[in-house]
py3Dmol code that shows the C-alpha trace and the ligand (Angstrom):
import py3Dmol

protein = """\
ATOM      1  CA  MET A   1     -56.664 -74.954 -55.853  1.00  0.00           C
ATOM      2  CA  VAL A   2     -57.011 -76.656 -59.236  1.00  0.00           C
ATOM      3  CA  CYS A   3     -55.454 -79.946 -60.327  1.00  0.00           C
ATOM      4  CA  ILE A   4     -51.914 -79.646 -61.684  1.00  0.00           C
ATOM      5  CA  TYR A   5     -52.734 -82.282 -64.320  1.00  0.00           C
ATOM      6  CA  CYS A   6     -56.244 -81.522 -65.615  1.00  0.00           C
ATOM      7  CA  LYS A   7     -57.012 -78.063 -64.109  1.00  0.00           C
ATOM      8  CA  ASN A   8     -60.265 -79.197 -62.446  1.00  0.00           C
ATOM      9  CA  ASN A   9     -61.159 -78.604 -58.791  1.00  0.00           C
ATOM     10  CA  THR A  10     -59.418 -80.475 -55.970  1.00  0.00           C
ATOM     11  CA  PHE A  11     -60.271 -81.188 -52.341  1.00  0.00           C
ATOM     12  CA  VAL A  12     -58.029 -81.459 -49.289  1.00  0.00           C
ATOM     13  CA  THR A  13     -57.617 -85.008 -47.942  1.00  0.00           C
ATOM     14  CA  ASN A  14     -55.086 -84.221 -45.195  1.00  0.00           C
ATOM     15  CA  SER A  15     -53.797 -81.028 -43.586  1.00  0.00           C
ATOM     16  CA  ARG A  16     -51.004 -80.513 -41.060  1.00  0.00           C
ATOM     17  CA  ASN A  17     -49.441 -77.503 -39.407  1.00  0.00           C
ATOM     18  CA  LYS A  18     -45.663 -77.456 -39.630  1.00  0.00           C
ATOM     19  CA  ASN A  19     -43.473 -75.779 -36.991  1.00  0.00           C
ATOM     20  CA  ASN A  20     -42.218 -73.062 -39.312  1.00  0.00           C
ATOM     21  CA  ASN A  21     -45.549 -71.284 -39.889  1.00  0.00           C
ATOM     22  CA  GLN A  22     -46.522 -73.435 -42.864  1.00  0.00           C
ATOM     23  CA  VAL A  23     -49.565 -75.596 -43.562  1.00  0.00           C
ATOM     24  CA  TRP A  24     -48.937 -78.797 -45.497  1.00  0.00           C
ATOM     25  CA  ARG A  25     -51.943 -80.135 -47.475  1.00  0.00           C
ATOM     26  CA  ARG A  26     -52.553 -83.304 -49.434  1.00  0.00           C
ATOM     27  CA  ARG A  27     -55.016 -82.684 -52.282  1.00  0.00           C
ATOM     28  CA  LYS A  28     -57.016 -84.978 -54.561  1.00  0.00           C
ATOM     29  CA  CYS A  29     -58.527 -84.074 -57.920  1.00  0.00           C
ATOM     30  CA  LEU A  30     -62.302 -84.577 -58.177  1.00  0.00           C
ATOM     31  CA  THR A  31     -62.062 -85.414 -61.882  1.00  0.00           C
ATOM     32  CA  CYS A  32     -58.858 -87.372 -62.613  1.00  0.00           C
ATOM     33  CA  LYS A  33     -58.296 -88.518 -58.973  1.00  0.00           C
ATOM     34  CA  ALA A  34     -54.629 -87.452 -59.060  1.00  0.00           C
ATOM     35  CA  CYS A  35     -53.030 -86.537 -55.705  1.00  0.00           C
ATOM     36  CA  PHE A  36     -50.454 -83.881 -54.974  1.00  0.00           C
ATOM     37  CA  THR A  37     -49.122 -81.866 -52.049  1.00  0.00           C
ATOM     38  CA  SER A  38     -49.330 -78.122 -51.498  1.00  0.00           C
ATOM     39  CA  ILE A  39     -47.781 -75.916 -48.846  1.00  0.00           C
ATOM     40  CA  GLU A  40     -49.368 -72.704 -47.615  1.00  0.00           C
ATOM     41  CA  GLU A  41     -46.966 -70.187 -46.117  1.00  0.00           C
ATOM     42  CA  VAL A  42     -46.691 -66.500 -45.327  1.00  0.00           C
ATOM     43  CA  LEU A  43     -45.291 -64.397 -48.160  1.00  0.00           C
ATOM     44  CA  TYR A  44     -42.565 -62.763 -46.123  1.00  0.00           C
ATOM     45  CA  ASN A  45     -41.438 -60.400 -48.862  1.00  0.00           C
ATOM     46  CA  LYS A  46     -43.177 -57.037 -48.432  1.00  0.00           C
ATOM     47  CA  TYR A  47     -44.643 -57.937 -45.012  1.00  0.00           C
ATOM     48  CA  ILE A  48     -41.431 -57.782 -43.020  1.00  0.00           C
ATOM     49  CA  LEU A  49     -39.437 -54.583 -43.095  1.00  0.00           C
ATOM     50  CA  ILE A  50     -35.827 -54.362 -41.947  1.00  0.00           C
ATOM     51  CA  SER A  51     -35.043 -50.979 -40.421  1.00  0.00           C
ATOM     52  CA  THR A  52     -31.598 -49.597 -41.197  1.00  0.00           C
ATOM     53  CA  PRO A  53     -30.300 -46.200 -40.055  1.00  0.00           C
ATOM     54  CA  LYS A  54     -31.286 -44.647 -43.391  1.00  0.00           C
ATOM     55  CA  LYS A  55     -34.344 -46.523 -44.687  1.00  0.00           C
ATOM     56  CA  LEU A  56     -36.700 -49.499 -44.454  1.00  0.00           C
ATOM     57  CA  ILE A  57     -35.856 -52.516 -46.625  1.00  0.00           C
ATOM     58  CA  GLU A  58     -38.314 -55.263 -47.571  1.00  0.00           C
ATOM     59  CA  LEU A  59     -37.137 -58.655 -46.352  1.00  0.00           C
ATOM     60  CA  SER A  60     -36.298 -60.962 -49.248  1.00  0.00           C
ATOM     61  CA  LYS A  61     -36.573 -64.659 -48.428  1.00  0.00           C
ATOM     62  CA  GLU A  62     -34.565 -65.397 -51.578  1.00  0.00           C
ATOM     63  CA  GLN A  63     -31.726 -63.065 -50.511  1.00  0.00           C
ATOM     64  CA  LEU A  64     -31.764 -64.543 -47.006  1.00  0.00           C
ATOM     65  CA  PHE A  65     -31.486 -68.027 -48.539  1.00  0.00           C
ATOM     66  CA  LEU A  66     -28.561 -66.928 -50.736  1.00  0.00           C
ATOM     67  CA  ASP A  67     -26.721 -65.337 -47.775  1.00  0.00           C
ATOM     68  CA  ILE A  68     -27.129 -68.550 -45.778  1.00  0.00           C
ATOM     69  CA  TYR A  69     -26.238 -70.725 -48.783  1.00  0.00           C
ATOM     70  CA  SER A  70     -23.062 -68.695 -49.279  1.00  0.00           C
ATOM     71  CA  SER A  71     -22.180 -69.032 -45.583  1.00  0.00           C
ATOM     72  CA  ILE A  72     -22.359 -72.847 -45.708  1.00  0.00           C
ATOM     73  CA  GLY A  73     -20.389 -73.030 -48.970  1.00  0.00           C
ATOM     74  CA  HIS A  74     -17.563 -74.931 -47.265  1.00  0.00           C
ATOM     75  CA  LEU A  75     -19.806 -77.923 -46.450  1.00  0.00           C
ATOM     76  CA  ASN A  76     -19.724 -81.036 -48.624  1.00  0.00           C
ATOM     77  CA  ARG A  77     -23.281 -82.052 -47.775  1.00  0.00           C
ATOM     78  CA  ASP A  78     -26.495 -81.076 -49.603  1.00  0.00           C
ATOM     79  CA  LYS A  79     -26.254 -77.294 -49.280  1.00  0.00           C
ATOM     80  CA  VAL A  80     -29.649 -76.492 -50.850  1.00  0.00           C
ATOM     81  CA  VAL A  81     -31.519 -78.678 -48.351  1.00  0.00           C
ATOM     82  CA  ILE A  82     -29.508 -77.331 -45.401  1.00  0.00           C
ATOM     83  CA  ALA A  83     -29.858 -73.679 -46.506  1.00  0.00           C
ATOM     84  CA  THR A  84     -33.627 -74.144 -46.996  1.00  0.00           C
ATOM     85  CA  TYR A  85     -33.920 -75.648 -43.512  1.00  0.00           C
ATOM     86  CA  LEU A  86     -31.844 -72.868 -41.903  1.00  0.00           C
ATOM     87  CA  THR A  87     -33.769 -70.167 -43.802  1.00  0.00           C
ATOM     88  CA  ASP A  88     -37.045 -71.513 -42.382  1.00  0.00           C
ATOM     89  CA  ILE A  89     -35.599 -71.504 -38.851  1.00  0.00           C
ATOM     90  CA  VAL A  90     -34.338 -67.922 -39.250  1.00  0.00           C
ATOM     91  CA  LEU A  91     -37.707 -66.742 -40.639  1.00  0.00           C
ATOM     92  CA  SER A  92     -39.515 -68.350 -37.725  1.00  0.00           C
ATOM     93  CA  LYS A  93     -37.222 -66.543 -35.247  1.00  0.00           C
ATOM     94  CA  ILE A  94     -37.573 -63.234 -37.112  1.00  0.00           C
ATOM     95  CA  ASN A  95     -41.346 -63.636 -37.042  1.00  0.00           C
ATOM     96  CA  LYS A  96     -41.238 -63.890 -33.229  1.00  0.00           C
ATOM     97  CA  ALA A  97     -38.916 -60.866 -32.938  1.00  0.00           C
ATOM     98  CA  LEU A  98     -41.033 -58.543 -35.089  1.00  0.00           C
ATOM     99  CA  ASP A  99     -42.228 -55.247 -33.685  1.00  0.00           C
ATOM    100  CA  ASN A 100     -45.093 -53.883 -35.748  1.00  0.00           C
ATOM    101  CA  GLY A 101     -43.907 -55.814 -38.811  1.00  0.00           C
ATOM    102  CA  GLN A 102     -40.378 -54.450 -38.504  1.00  0.00           C
ATOM    103  CA  ILE A 103     -37.043 -55.702 -37.261  1.00  0.00           C
ATOM    104  CA  ASP A 104     -33.859 -53.743 -36.693  1.00  0.00           C
ATOM    105  CA  LEU A 105     -31.033 -54.637 -39.114  1.00  0.00           C
ATOM    106  CA  ARG A 106     -28.654 -55.471 -36.253  1.00  0.00           C
ATOM    107  CA  ARG A 107     -31.231 -57.809 -34.632  1.00  0.00           C
ATOM    108  CA  TYR A 108     -31.965 -59.395 -38.046  1.00  0.00           C
ATOM    109  CA  GLN A 109     -28.264 -60.110 -38.595  1.00  0.00           C
ATOM    110  CA  GLU A 110     -27.825 -61.388 -35.009  1.00  0.00           C
ATOM    111  CA  ILE A 111     -30.616 -63.942 -35.510  1.00  0.00           C
ATOM    112  CA  ILE A 112     -28.968 -65.248 -38.680  1.00  0.00           C
ATOM    113  CA  PHE A 113     -25.520 -65.264 -37.026  1.00  0.00           C
ATOM    114  CA  LYS A 114     -26.719 -67.142 -33.907  1.00  0.00           C
ATOM    115  CA  THR A 115     -28.708 -69.661 -35.956  1.00  0.00           C
ATOM    116  CA  LEU A 116     -25.652 -70.371 -38.118  1.00  0.00           C
ATOM    117  CA  LYS A 117     -23.379 -70.549 -35.045  1.00  0.00           C
ATOM    118  CA  ARG A 118     -25.575 -73.240 -33.473  1.00  0.00           C
ATOM    119  CA  PHE A 119     -25.391 -75.183 -36.728  1.00  0.00           C
ATOM    120  CA  ASN A 120     -21.758 -74.665 -37.746  1.00  0.00           C
ATOM    121  CA  ASN A 121     -19.204 -72.196 -36.369  1.00  0.00           C
ATOM    122  CA  ILE A 122     -17.395 -71.640 -39.686  1.00  0.00           C
ATOM    123  CA  ALA A 123     -20.736 -70.720 -41.322  1.00  0.00           C
ATOM    124  CA  SER A 124     -21.354 -68.066 -38.672  1.00  0.00           C
ATOM    125  CA  VAL A 125     -17.840 -66.632 -39.070  1.00  0.00           C
ATOM    126  CA  HIS A 126     -18.357 -66.466 -42.841  1.00  0.00           C
ATOM    127  CA  TYR A 127     -21.706 -64.721 -42.368  1.00  0.00           C
ATOM    128  CA  LYS A 128     -20.216 -62.180 -39.963  1.00  0.00           C
ATOM    129  CA  ALA A 129     -17.303 -61.431 -42.302  1.00  0.00           C
ATOM    130  CA  TYR A 130     -19.354 -61.050 -45.468  1.00  0.00           C
ATOM    131  CA  PHE A 131     -22.788 -59.805 -44.418  1.00  0.00           C
ATOM    132  CA  MET A 132     -22.709 -58.117 -41.021  1.00  0.00           C
ATOM    133  CA  ASN A 133     -21.922 -54.466 -40.287  1.00  0.00           C
ATOM    134  CA  GLN A 134     -22.271 -53.359 -43.859  1.00  0.00           C
TER     135      GLN A 134
END
"""
ligand_1 = """\
1
ZN
Zn -57.113 -83.714 -62.245
"""
view = py3Dmol.view(width=600, height=400)
view.addModel(protein, "pdb")
view.setStyle({"model": 0}, {"cartoon": {"style": "trace"}})
view.addModel(ligand_1, "xyz")
view.setStyle({"model": 1}, {"stick": {}})
view.zoomTo()
view.show()
């Protein structure tokens, strides 16, 4: 990876595995000595397919985030941070439930519903009403 300031090569000074299938890295520029952080993660879009009765749909992390964000709309706290956190939890659970890179739509929706229910019951009710059984 090149430096975000001067575009010269960088080296990794620290690297840690995070629980949600991400690798966090601290980088330092060889030329200007600037430091910054990068995160390596799986590109879920195109690798995870959701099987519906009629067709396979590519999982969209952005759409998943928006569905979760919408479901926690009633909260007064920092919704972007919470939705990002919940999206990572859901993706981690989906990753474990995959069968040959695919997950059934009903199972996909159940994982989101149960994750939201553990966090906030109203969020799970909202999700069920607006996004399940469509
Ligand atoms: Zn630099």
